[in-house]
Backbone and ligand atoms as CSV (ligand in chain L), in Angstrom:
chain,resi,resn,atom,element,x,y,z
A,1,UNK,N,N,0.861,-1.198,0.000
A,1,UNK,CA,C,0.000,0.000,0.000
A,1,UNK,C,C,0.895,1.244,0.000
A,2,UNK,N,N,0.676,2.098,-0.971
A,2,UNK,CA,C,1.505,3.301,-1.089
A,2,UNK,C,C,1.219,4.264,0.059
A,3,UNK,N,N,2.254,4.991,0.414
A,3,UNK,CA,C,2.126,5.947,1.514
A,3,UNK,C,C,1.498,7.250,1.014
A,4,UNK,N,N,0.569,7.757,1.783
A,4,UNK,CA,C,-0.070,9.015,1.392
A,4,UNK,C,C,0.929,10.165,1.386
A,5,UNK,N,N,0.649,11.159,0.566
A,5,UNK,CA,C,1.460,12.369,0.521
A,5,UNK,C,C,0.591,13.540,0.989
A,6,UNK,N,N,1.193,14.692,0.967
A,6,UNK,CA,C,0.480,15.915,1.347
A,6,UNK,C,C,-0.734,16.146,0.438
A,7,UNK,N,N,-0.679,15.620,-0.780
A,7,UNK,CA,C,-1.783,15.839,-1.710
A,7,UNK,C,C,-3.081,15.185,-1.215
A,8,UNK,N,N,-2.993,14.041,-0.544
A,8,UNK,CA,C,-4.220,13.414,-0.008
A,8,UNK,C,C,-4.851,14.310,1.047
A,9,UNK,N,N,-4.014,14.964,1.822
A,9,UNK,CA,C,-4.538,15.870,2.860
A,9,UNK,C,C,-5.182,17.103,2.221
A,10,UNK,N,N,-4.621,17.552,1.105
A,10,UNK,CA,C,-5.230,18.688,0.395
A,10,UNK,C,C,-6.576,18.264,-0.200
A,11,UNK,N,N,-6.629,17.084,-0.778
A,11,UNK,CA,C,-7.895,16.584,-1.354
A,11,UNK,C,C,-8.975,16.568,-0.281
A,12,UNK,N,N,-8.624,16.078,0.903
A,12,UNK,CA,C,-9.609,15.991,2.000
A,12,UNK,C,C,-9.755,17.317,2.743
A,13,UNK,N,N,-8.979,18.316,2.339
A,13,UNK,CA,C,-8.987,19.651,2.941
A,13,UNK,C,C,-8.591,19.619,4.421
A,14,UNK,N,N,-7.781,18.620,4.771
A,14,UNK,CA,C,-7.193,18.610,6.116
A,14,UNK,C,C,-6.095,19.665,6.175
A,15,UNK,N,N,-5.502,19.935,5.024
A,15,UNK,CA,C,-4.640,21.103,4.861
A,15,UNK,C,C,-5.414,22.053,3.950
A,16,UNK,N,N,-5.929,23.146,4.521
A,16,UNK,CA,C,-6.771,24.016,3.705
A,16,UNK,C,C,-5.989,24.652,2.567
A,17,UNK,N,N,-6.407,24.366,1.378
A,17,UNK,CA,C,-5.805,24.910,0.153
A,17,UNK,C,C,-6.967,25.250,-0.769
A,18,UNK,N,N,-7.025,26.469,-1.281
A,18,UNK,CA,C,-8.130,26.807,-2.189
A,18,UNK,C,C,-8.164,25.863,-3.388
A,19,UNK,N,N,-9.301,25.269,-3.618
A,19,UNK,CA,C,-9.434,24.333,-4.738
A,19,UNK,C,C,-10.017,25.056,-5.945
A,20,UNK,N,N,-9.444,24.807,-7.101
A,20,UNK,CA,C,-9.969,25.374,-8.342
A,20,UNK,C,C,-11.020,24.464,-8.947
A,21,UNK,N,N,-10.938,23.188,-8.591
A,21,UNK,CA,C,-11.883,22.214,-9.138
A,21,UNK,C,C,-11.816,20.959,-8.263
A,22,UNK,N,N,-12.986,20.334,-8.061
A,22,UNK,CA,C,-13.002,19.009,-7.421
A,22,UNK,C,C,-14.266,18.280,-7.836
A,23,UNK,N,N,-14.108,17.018,-8.182
A,23,UNK,CA,C,-15.266,16.157,-8.408
A,23,UNK,C,C,-14.949,14.794,-7.807
A,24,UNK,N,N,-15.698,13.791,-8.219
A,24,UNK,CA,C,-15.522,12.467,-7.611
A,24,UNK,C,C,-14.195,11.827,-7.994
A,25,UNK,N,N,-13.550,12.316,-9.059
A,25,UNK,CA,C,-12.321,11.656,-9.538
A,25,UNK,C,C,-11.057,12.491,-9.372
A,26,UNK,N,N,-11.160,13.793,-9.549
A,26,UNK,CA,C,-9.947,14.616,-9.558
A,26,UNK,C,C,-10.122,15.901,-8.765
A,27,UNK,N,N,-8.974,16.496,-8.426
A,27,UNK,CA,C,-8.924,17.752,-7.674
A,27,UNK,C,C,-7.848,18.625,-8.316
A,28,UNK,N,N,-8.067,19.948,-8.311
A,28,UNK,CA,C,-7.062,20.868,-8.869
A,28,UNK,C,C,-6.888,22.065,-7.945
A,29,UNK,N,N,-5.634,22.493,-7.839
A,29,UNK,CA,C,-5.296,23.648,-6.996
A,29,UNK,C,C,-3.997,24.238,-7.526
A,30,UNK,N,N,-3.682,25.470,-7.086
A,30,UNK,CA,C,-2.473,26.128,-7.572
A,30,UNK,C,C,-1.226,25.536,-6.913
A,31,UNK,N,N,-0.167,25.440,-7.703
A,31,UNK,CA,C,1.114,24.976,-7.177
A,31,UNK,C,C,1.644,25.995,-6.163
A,32,UNK,N,N,2.187,25.496,-5.081
A,32,UNK,CA,C,2.676,26.379,-4.008
A,32,UNK,C,C,3.909,27.170,-4.453
A,33,UNK,N,N,4.605,26.669,-5.462
A,33,UNK,CA,C,5.837,27.303,-5.933
A,33,UNK,C,C,5.762,27.463,-7.455
A,34,UNK,N,N,4.949,28.426,-7.910
A,34,UNK,CA,C,4.646,28.498,-9.354
A,34,UNK,C,C,5.882,28.739,-10.211
A,35,UNK,N,N,5.972,27.991,-11.286
A,35,UNK,CA,C,7.099,28.101,-12.222
A,35,UNK,C,C,6.742,28.943,-13.441
A,36,UNK,N,N,5.514,29.438,-13.490
A,36,UNK,CA,C,5.055,30.322,-14.568
A,36,UNK,C,C,3.886,31.111,-13.999
A,37,UNK,N,N,3.391,32.098,-14.791
A,37,UNK,CA,C,2.308,32.939,-14.270
A,37,UNK,C,C,1.102,32.094,-13.850
A,38,UNK,N,N,0.781,31.096,-14.628
A,38,UNK,CA,C,-0.246,30.122,-14.232
A,38,UNK,C,C,0.438,28.781,-14.001
A,39,UNK,N,N,0.210,28.217,-12.848
A,39,UNK,CA,C,0.772,26.884,-12.552
A,39,UNK,C,C,-0.203,26.162,-11.630
A,40,UNK,N,N,-0.912,25.241,-12.224
A,40,UNK,CA,C,-1.978,24.513,-11.525
A,40,UNK,C,C,-1.627,23.030,-11.510
A,41,UNK,N,N,-1.985,22.363,-10.436
A,41,UNK,CA,C,-1.801,20.914,-10.345
A,41,UNK,C,C,-3.165,20.243,-10.426
A,42,UNK,N,N,-3.258,19.218,-11.259
A,42,UNK,CA,C,-4.486,18.436,-11.403
A,42,UNK,C,C,-4.139,17.019,-10.988
A,43,UNK,N,N,-4.839,16.514,-9.992
A,43,UNK,CA,C,-4.433,15.230,-9.411
A,43,UNK,C,C,-5.645,14.301,-9.266
A,44,UNK,N,N,-5.414,12.998,-9.343
A,44,UNK,CA,C,-6.509,12.066,-9.076
A,44,UNK,C,C,-6.794,12.036,-7.575
A,45,UNK,N,N,-8.051,11.889,-7.207
A,45,UNK,CA,C,-8.364,11.764,-5.775
A,45,UNK,C,C,-7.778,10.474,-5.206
A,46,UNK,N,N,-7.737,9.450,-6.052
A,46,UNK,CA,C,-7.149,8.164,-5.655
A,46,UNK,C,C,-5.636,8.282,-5.679
A,47,UNK,N,N,-4.998,7.720,-4.685
A,47,UNK,CA,C,-3.537,7.747,-4.642
A,47,UNK,C,C,-2.963,6.764,-5.666
A,48,UNK,N,N,-2.340,7.329,-6.691
A,48,UNK,CA,C,-1.563,6.556,-7.669
A,48,UNK,C,C,-0.154,7.134,-7.568
A,49,UNK,N,N,0.828,6.382,-7.090
A,49,UNK,CA,C,2.134,6.993,-6.794
A,49,UNK,C,C,2.865,7.535,-8.011
A,50,UNK,N,N,2.919,6.770,-9.093
A,50,UNK,CA,C,3.661,7.228,-10.278
A,50,UNK,C,C,2.878,6.850,-11.530
A,51,UNK,N,N,3.271,7.417,-12.643
A,51,UNK,CA,C,2.634,7.058,-13.921
A,51,UNK,C,C,2.798,5.554,-14.175
A,52,UNK,N,N,3.866,4.969,-13.667
A,52,UNK,CA,C,4.083,3.521,-13.841
A,52,UNK,C,C,2.996,2.693,-13.160
A,53,UNK,N,N,2.278,3.285,-12.216
A,53,UNK,CA,C,1.265,2.555,-11.446
A,53,UNK,C,C,-0.148,2.713,-12.017
A,54,UNK,N,N,-0.291,3.466,-13.102
A,54,UNK,CA,C,-1.612,3.640,-13.723
A,54,UNK,C,C,-2.051,2.309,-14.333
A,55,UNK,N,N,-3.315,1.955,-14.113
A,55,UNK,CA,C,-3.860,0.727,-14.708
A,55,UNK,C,C,-5.034,1.084,-15.627
A,56,UNK,N,N,-5.532,0.076,-16.322
A,56,UNK,CA,C,-6.688,0.305,-17.204
A,56,UNK,C,C,-7.876,0.832,-16.412
A,57,UNK,N,N,-7.990,0.436,-15.154
A,57,UNK,CA,C,-9.112,0.909,-14.320
A,57,UNK,C,C,-9.054,2.419,-14.107
A,58,UNK,N,N,-7.899,3.003,-14.334
A,58,UNK,CA,C,-7.723,4.446,-14.081
A,58,UNK,C,C,-7.980,5.295,-15.327
A,59,UNK,N,N,-8.352,4.661,-16.425
A,59,UNK,CA,C,-8.423,5.416,-17.682
A,59,UNK,C,C,-9.449,6.550,-17.631
A,60,UNK,N,N,-10.561,6.341,-16.947
A,60,UNK,CA,C,-11.563,7.409,-16.831
A,60,UNK,C,C,-10.985,8.587,-16.048
A,61,UNK,N,N,-10.278,8.256,-14.988
A,61,UNK,CA,C,-9.661,9.301,-14.157
A,61,UNK,C,C,-8.620,10.085,-14.937
A,62,UNK,N,N,-7.778,9.383,-15.676
A,62,UNK,CA,C,-6.724,10.063,-16.445
A,62,UNK,C,C,-7.356,10.941,-17.522
A,63,UNK,N,N,-8.386,10.446,-18.154
A,63,UNK,CA,C,-9.101,11.260,-19.143
A,63,UNK,C,C,-9.713,12.494,-18.504
A,64,UNK,N,N,-10.264,12.333,-17.311
A,64,UNK,CA,C,-10.857,13.465,-16.594
A,64,UNK,C,C,-9.801,14.522,-16.297
A,65,UNK,N,N,-8.585,14.083,-15.980
A,65,UNK,CA,C,-7.509,15.051,-15.710
A,65,UNK,C,C,-7.300,15.962,-16.924
A,66,UNK,N,N,-7.337,15.401,-18.115
A,66,UNK,CA,C,-7.174,16.224,-19.319
A,66,UNK,C,C,-8.375,17.141,-19.527
A,67,UNK,N,N,-9.573,16.631,-19.260
A,67,UNK,CA,C,-10.772,17.476,-19.422
A,67,UNK,C,C,-10.723,18.664,-18.469
A,68,UNK,N,N,-10.266,18.417,-17.256
A,68,UNK,CA,C,-10.185,19.492,-16.260
A,68,UNK,C,C,-9.072,20.472,-16.652
A,69,UNK,N,N,-7.973,19.952,-17.198
A,69,UNK,CA,C,-6.903,20.839,-17.664
A,69,UNK,C,C,-7.445,21.771,-18.739
A,70,UNK,N,N,-8.176,21.240,-19.668
A,70,UNK,CA,C,-8.757,22.055,-20.750
A,70,UNK,C,C,-9.681,23.126,-20.183
A,71,UNK,N,N,-10.522,22.723,-19.245
A,71,UNK,CA,C,-11.482,23.665,-18.640
A,71,UNK,C,C,-10.754,24.766,-17.857
A,72,UNK,N,N,-9.756,24.390,-17.073
A,72,UNK,CA,C,-9.049,25.383,-16.258
A,72,UNK,C,C,-8.185,26.300,-17.122
A,73,UNK,N,N,-7.616,25.771,-18.193
A,73,UNK,CA,C,-6.831,26.615,-19.104
A,73,UNK,C,C,-7.731,27.704,-19.682
A,74,UNK,N,N,-8.955,27.349,-19.995
A,74,UNK,CA,C,-9.897,28.340,-20.529
A,74,UNK,C,C,-10.232,29.364,-19.442
A,75,UNK,N,N,-10.504,28.870,-18.245
A,75,UNK,CA,C,-10.843,29.789,-17.143
A,75,UNK,C,C,-9.681,30.739,-16.821
A,76,UNK,N,N,-8.467,30.242,-16.981
A,76,UNK,CA,C,-7.281,31.069,-16.725
A,76,UNK,C,C,-7.027,32.060,-17.854
A,77,UNK,N,N,-7.715,31.830,-18.979
A,77,UNK,CA,C,-7.528,32.694,-20.142
A,77,UNK,C,C,-6.219,32.428,-20.871
A,78,UNK,N,N,-5.725,31.196,-20.768
A,78,UNK,CA,C,-4.443,30.877,-21.401
A,78,UNK,C,C,-4.602,29.863,-22.537
A,79,UNK,N,N,-5.831,29.490,-22.812
A,79,UNK,CA,C,-6.032,28.401,-23.780
A,79,UNK,C,C,-5.649,28.799,-25.201
A,80,UNK,N,N,-5.910,30.046,-25.568
A,80,UNK,CA,C,-5.635,30.437,-26.955
A,80,UNK,C,C,-4.129,30.601,-27.179
A,81,UNK,N,N,-3.446,31.271,-26.274
A,81,UNK,CA,C,-1.997,31.446,-26.439
A,81,UNK,C,C,-1.262,30.128,-26.243
A,82,UNK,N,N,-1.802,29.269,-25.386
A,82,UNK,CA,C,-1.221,27.940,-25.208
A,82,UNK,C,C,-0.591,27.740,-23.847
A,83,UNK,N,N,-0.285,26.503,-23.585
A,83,UNK,CA,C,0.191,26.109,-22.259
A,83,UNK,C,C,0.881,24.756,-22.387
A,84,UNK,N,N,1.381,24.271,-21.284
A,84,UNK,CA,C,2.078,22.971,-21.303
A,84,UNK,C,C,1.519,22.095,-20.181
A,85,UNK,N,N,1.325,20.823,-20.483
A,85,UNK,CA,C,0.914,19.835,-19.483
A,85,UNK,C,C,2.095,18.903,-19.247
A,86,UNK,N,N,2.449,18.722,-17.982
A,86,UNK,CA,C,3.657,17.951,-17.644
A,86,UNK,C,C,3.307,16.937,-16.557
A,87,UNK,N,N,3.788,15.707,-16.732
A,87,UNK,CA,C,3.715,14.717,-15.653
A,87,UNK,C,C,5.108,14.128,-15.481
A,88,UNK,N,N,5.678,14.331,-14.332
A,88,UNK,CA,C,7.014,13.820,-14.051
A,88,UNK,C,C,6.918,12.429,-13.438
A,89,UNK,N,N,7.846,11.556,-13.813
A,89,UNK,CA,C,7.825,10.193,-13.272
A,89,UNK,C,C,9.197,9.811,-12.715
A,90,UNK,N,N,9.179,9.515,-11.429
A,90,UNK,CA,C,10.359,8.978,-10.747
A,90,UNK,C,C,11.568,9.924,-10.830
A,91,UNK,N,N,12.707,9.396,-10.463
A,91,UNK,CA,C,13.903,10.217,-10.214
A,91,UNK,C,C,14.362,11.008,-11.439
A,92,UNK,N,N,14.505,10.327,-12.548
A,92,UNK,CA,C,14.991,11.040,-13.747
A,92,UNK,C,C,13.970,12.029,-14.269
A,93,UNK,N,N,12.706,11.785,-13.976
A,93,UNK,CA,C,11.661,12.720,-14.394
A,93,UNK,C,C,11.528,13.906,-13.460
A,94,UNK,N,N,12.219,13.848,-12.326
A,94,UNK,CA,C,12.168,14.960,-11.377
A,94,UNK,C,C,10.939,14.961,-10.490
A,95,UNK,N,N,10.318,13.774,-10.323
A,95,UNK,CA,C,9.117,13.707,-9.480
A,95,UNK,C,C,9.481,13.884,-8.012
A,96,UNK,N,N,8.770,14.796,-7.341
A,96,UNK,CA,C,9.013,15.054,-5.915
A,96,UNK,C,C,7.892,14.518,-5.043
A,97,UNK,N,N,6.666,14.606,-5.537
A,97,UNK,CA,C,5.515,14.143,-4.756
A,97,UNK,C,C,4.978,12.875,-5.413
A,98,UNK,N,N,4.946,11.782,-4.644
A,98,UNK,CA,C,4.597,10.477,-5.196
A,98,UNK,C,C,3.093,10.215,-5.100
A,99,UNK,N,N,2.375,11.109,-5.742
A,99,UNK,CA,C,0.920,11.017,-5.975
A,99,UNK,C,C,0.775,11.721,-7.323
A,100,UNK,N,N,0.489,10.964,-8.369
A,100,UNK,CA,C,0.618,11.555,-9.708
A,100,UNK,C,C,-0.139,12.870,-9.821
A,101,UNK,N,N,0.409,13.746,-10.630
A,101,UNK,CA,C,-0.193,15.059,-10.826
A,101,UNK,C,C,0.209,15.585,-12.191
A,102,UNK,N,N,-0.729,16.282,-12.779
A,102,UNK,CA,C,-0.477,16.956,-14.051
A,102,UNK,C,C,-0.235,18.420,-13.739
A,103,UNK,N,N,0.920,18.937,-14.190
A,103,UNK,CA,C,1.189,20.366,-14.078
A,103,UNK,C,C,0.561,21.048,-15.292
A,104,UNK,N,N,-0.249,22.054,-15.052
A,104,UNK,CA,C,-0.756,22.915,-16.126
A,104,UNK,C,C,-0.037,24.248,-15.973
A,105,UNK,N,N,0.857,24.547,-16.915
A,105,UNK,CA,C,1.659,25.769,-16.805
A,105,UNK,C,C,1.486,26.620,-18.061
A,106,UNK,N,N,1.410,27.924,-17.847
A,106,UNK,CA,C,1.244,28.830,-18.976
A,106,UNK,C,C,1.134,30.260,-18.488
A,107,UNK,N,N,0.586,31.103,-19.373
A,107,UNK,CA,C,0.443,32.518,-19.025
A,107,UNK,C,C,1.582,33.358,-19.538
A,108,UNK,N,N,2.571,32.718,-20.141
A,108,UNK,CA,C,3.739,33.382,-20.705
A,108,UNK,C,C,4.462,32.364,-21.593
A,109,UNK,N,N,5.349,32.832,-22.481
A,109,UNK,CA,C,6.093,31.866,-23.300
A,109,UNK,C,C,6.943,30.963,-22.404
A,110,UNK,N,N,6.935,29.678,-22.684
A,110,UNK,CA,C,7.589,28.719,-21.789
A,110,UNK,C,C,8.965,28.273,-22.272
A,111,UNK,N,N,9.350,28.719,-23.439
A,111,UNK,CA,C,10.676,28.336,-23.914
A,111,UNK,C,C,10.714,26.909,-24.382
A,112,UNK,N,N,11.927,26.395,-24.545
A,112,UNK,CA,C,12.059,25.031,-25.056
A,112,UNK,C,C,11.603,24.032,-24.004
A,113,UNK,N,N,11.329,22.842,-24.447
A,113,UNK,CA,C,10.659,21.881,-23.589
A,113,UNK,C,C,11.523,21.377,-22.447
A,114,UNK,N,N,12.800,21.098,-22.708
A,114,UNK,CA,C,13.643,20.489,-21.683
A,114,UNK,C,C,14.836,21.369,-21.374
A,115,UNK,N,N,15.167,21.511,-20.103
A,115,UNK,CA,C,16.461,22.086,-19.761
A,115,UNK,C,C,17.144,21.078,-18.844
A,116,UNK,N,N,18.131,20.429,-19.351
A,116,UNK,CA,C,18.788,19.345,-18.606
A,116,UNK,C,C,20.073,19.870,-17.989
L,1,LIG,P1,P,6.813,17.119,-9.052
L,1,LIG,O1,O,8.225,17.581,-9.025
L,1,LIG,O2,O,6.560,15.960,-8.136
L,1,LIG,O3,O,6.320,16.848,-10.463
L,1,LIG,O4,O,5.941,18.344,-8.584
L,1,LIG,C1,C,5.464,18.503,-7.291
L,1,LIG,C2,C,4.871,19.881,-7.222
L,1,LIG,O5,O,4.074,19.990,-6.066
L,1,LIG,C3,C,5.919,20.990,-7.144
L,1,LIG,O6,O,5.747,21.880,-8.234
L,1,LIG,C4,C,5.642,21.658,-5.801
L,1,LIG,O7,O,5.833,23.047,-5.824
L,1,LIG,C5,C,4.204,21.265,-5.537
L,1,LIG,N1,N,3.860,21.165,-4.109
L,1,LIG,C6,C,4.554,20.454,-3.182
L,1,LIG,N2,N,3.945,20.553,-1.975
L,1,LIG,C7,C,2.848,21.349,-2.164
L,1,LIG,C8,C,1.826,21.808,-1.287
L,1,LIG,O8,O,1.795,21.524,-0.104
L,1,LIG,N3,N,0.850,22.587,-1.833
L,1,LIG,C9,C,0.844,22.920,-3.160
L,1,LIG,N4,N,-0.167,23.699,-3.581
L,1,LIG,N5,N,1.794,22.494,-4.017
L,1,LIG,C10,C,2.788,21.716,-3.530
């Protein structure tokens, strides 16, 4: 059984964090350390530690994450200029929180995709 992270506490609002979106499958809130003018995290309510742990049963949830990203990008007013969706996996991917999350970043030009 995977160990819960701070994100589970945010989902349950045990750590009060303003939520931009929540339904039965996913939750979204602003990143505490924004890397661009808009930086939102979209996460499954269910604890899935890494992208490697996604199963076929999670396909509805993963699809919902994209639908919510699209909706929030529009609400942020960044959909037309564009944005980037990022999911980091494990050490080489730079994952810090082991509860999968989609970064929605935009609001300004983001430059090239990778800086290694
Ligand atoms: P990762 O590197 O795992 O892909 O990204 C984790 C992200 O979670 C980081 O961008 C970090 O700033 C964000 N983060 C970590 N702890 C918290 C928190 O307690 N609240 C919020 N809103 N974001 C967090």
